[in-house]
C-alpha positions in Angstrom: -0.1 0.0 0.0 1.4 3.4 -0.9 1.4 6.4 1.4 -1.8 8.0 -0.1 -3.7 4.7 0.2 -2.4 4.3 3.9 -3.4 8.0 4.6 -6.9 7.4 3.2 -7.3 4.2 5.2 -6.2 5.9 8.4 -8.5 8.9 7.8 -11.6 6.6 7.7 -10.8 4.9 11.0 -12.7 7.4 13.3 -15.9 6.9 11.3 -15.5 3.1 11.4 -15.8 3.1 15.2 -18.0 6.1 15.5 -21.0 4.0 16.7 -18.9 2.6 19.5 -16.9 5.5 20.9 -18.2 8.4 22.9 -18.4 11.8 21.1 -15.8 13.2 23.4 -13.3 10.8 21.9 -14.5 11.2 18.4 -14.1 15.0 18.2 -10.2 15.0 18.6 -10.0 11.8 16.3 -11.8 13.7 13.5 -9.8 16.8 14.0 -6.5 14.8 13.8 -7.8 12.9 10.7 -8.6 16.2 9.0 -5.1 17.5 9.9 -3.3 14.4 8.8 -1.9 13.7 12.3 -1.8 9.9 11.7 0.5 8.9 14.6 -1.4 10.8 17.1 -4.8 9.7 15.6 -3.8 6.1 15.8 -2.4 6.4 19.4 -5.7 8.1 20.6 -7.9 5.7 18.8 -6.3 2.6 20.0 -6.2 4.1 23.5 -10.0 5.0 23.4 -10.9 1.5 22.0 -9.0 -0.1 25.0 -10.3 2.2 27.6 -13.9 1.9 26.6 -13.5 -1.8 25.9 -15.6 -1.1 22.6 -15.7 -4.4 20.6 -14.0 -4.7 17.4 -14.2 -7.3 14.7 -11.4 -9.5 13.6 -11.3 -7.6 10.4 -11.2 -4.2 12.1 -8.4 -5.4 14.4 -6.4 -6.7 11.2 -7.0 -3.2 9.5 -5.7 -1.4 12.6 -2.6 -3.8 12.6 -2.0 -3.0 8.9 -2.3 0.7 9.3 -0.1 0.8 12.4 2.6 -1.4 10.7 2.2 0.7 7.4 3.2 3.8 9.4 6.0 1.9 11.3 4.2 2.2 14.5 4.1 -0.6 17.3 1.2 -3.0 17.1 1.6 -4.7 20.6 -1.2 -2.6 22.0 -3.8 -4.3 19.9 -3.6 -7.4 22.0 -5.8 -5.7 24.6 -8.6 -5.0 22.2 -12.0 -6.6 22.8 -12.6 -8.8 19.7 -16.3 -9.7 18.9 -17.4 -11.1 15.8 
């Protein structure tokens, strides 16, 4: 995946989880997405998913892994996500 595709996929993440995260968590995520602040967006998104124990599907977890790895960020924090299919 090239950088533009990776950026596009990363920018979509807040909306993918919008139905499971509180608005207080979504506002900064959407702002970071609009500004292209990918590292911070991913850090805050994963933290919000972990803290709220919001369920993610196996496919969503794989997508998060792909995006984090694509940006060269650690993926070990995904272990704590609640996976529900």
